[in-house]
Every structure is written in C-alpha cells, then in structure tokens.
C-alpha positions as CSV (number, residue, x, y, z in Angstrom):
1,X,-42.1,24.0,-3.6
2,X,-42.9,21.2,-5.0
3,X,-46.7,20.5,-6.0
4,X,-48.9,18.0,-4.3
5,X,-48.4,14.5,-5.7
6,X,-45.1,14.8,-7.6
7,X,-42.4,13.1,-5.5
8,X,-38.5,13.9,-5.9
9,X,-36.2,11.0,-6.5
10,X,-32.5,10.9,-6.3
11,X,-30.2,9.4,-9.1
12,X,-32.3,7.4,-11.7
13,X,-35.4,8.1,-9.5
14,X,-34.1,5.8,-6.7
15,X,-34.0,7.3,-3.4
16,X,-31.1,7.2,-1.1
17,X,-32.5,3.1,0.9
18,X,-33.0,1.7,-2.7
19,X,-29.4,2.5,-3.6
20,X,-28.1,2.0,-0.2
21,X,-29.6,-1.7,-0.2
22,X,-28.3,-2.0,-4.2
23,X,-24.9,-1.3,-2.7
24,X,-25.1,-3.8,0.2
25,X,-26.1,-6.3,-2.1
26,X,-23.5,-6.1,-4.4
27,X,-21.0,-6.2,-1.5
28,X,-22.1,-9.3,0.0
29,X,-22.5,-11.0,-3.6
30,X,-19.1,-10.2,-4.9
31,X,-17.1,-9.3,-1.8
32,X,-15.4,-6.1,-0.6
33,X,-12.1,-7.5,-2.8
34,X,-13.8,-7.6,-6.1
35,X,-15.7,-4.5,-5.4
36,X,-12.4,-2.4,-4.6
37,X,-10.8,-3.9,-8.4
38,X,-14.0,-3.4,-9.6
39,X,-14.0,0.6,-8.7
40,X,-10.4,0.6,-9.4
41,X,-11.2,-0.6,-13.3
42,X,-13.8,1.7,-13.5
43,X,-11.7,4.8,-12.4
44,X,-8.8,4.0,-14.7
45,X,-11.6,3.3,-17.5
46,X,-12.8,6.9,-17.1
47,X,-9.5,9.0,-16.7
48,X,-8.2,7.3,-20.0
49,X,-12.0,8.0,-21.9
50,X,-11.1,11.5,-20.9
51,X,-8.0,11.5,-22.2
52,X,-8.6,10.4,-25.2
53,X,-11.3,12.9,-25.5
54,X,-8.7,15.3,-25.0
55,X,-6.3,14.4,-27.0
56,X,-3.1,14.3,-24.7
57,X,-2.5,10.9,-25.3
58,X,0.6,10.7,-23.4
59,X,3.4,8.2,-24.9
60,X,3.6,4.9,-23.3
61,X,7.4,3.5,-21.7
62,X,7.5,1.7,-24.6
63,X,7.6,4.7,-27.2
64,X,9.4,7.1,-24.9
65,X,12.4,4.2,-24.7
66,X,12.6,3.9,-28.7
67,X,12.9,7.8,-28.8
68,X,15.6,7.7,-26.9
69,X,17.4,5.0,-28.8
70,X,17.1,6.6,-31.6
71,X,18.2,10.0,-30.2
72,X,21.9,7.9,-29.3
C-alpha cells in the first residue's frame, strides 16, 4: 500500500502519458527514418560498451586478414 500523499511514478518520475508525449514529439521533430537510425546507433553503442567491459573484443576483419597472411 502507498501512504496517502505519496504518488508513484514511472521512469525518472515521469508517467506513461508524459513518456508517450516525449516519444511522439521526437518522431514529429526528427521523422521516423532518423529515429530508426538513432535507435540503431544507440543499440550498437550499448553493444560495443558491453563488449569492452567484458574484454571479449573480437578482432576486426583487417586483423583477421593479417593473421591469415602471416601464416602463409
């Protein structure tokens, strides 16, 4: 039970309606394609950050190619 006078809130004190309004405003301002590109970039950034934290960084194609050439 929530005591009287205390309101529950969503993310960062924002409710569902406020978050929906912010998302709609961003789509109107930037357009759907730009928002998709932004989401893709954000996802790649988070993925790279997690990989760097783990230390399991995969070698790039260029490094793999150099290793193959060195073995010849």
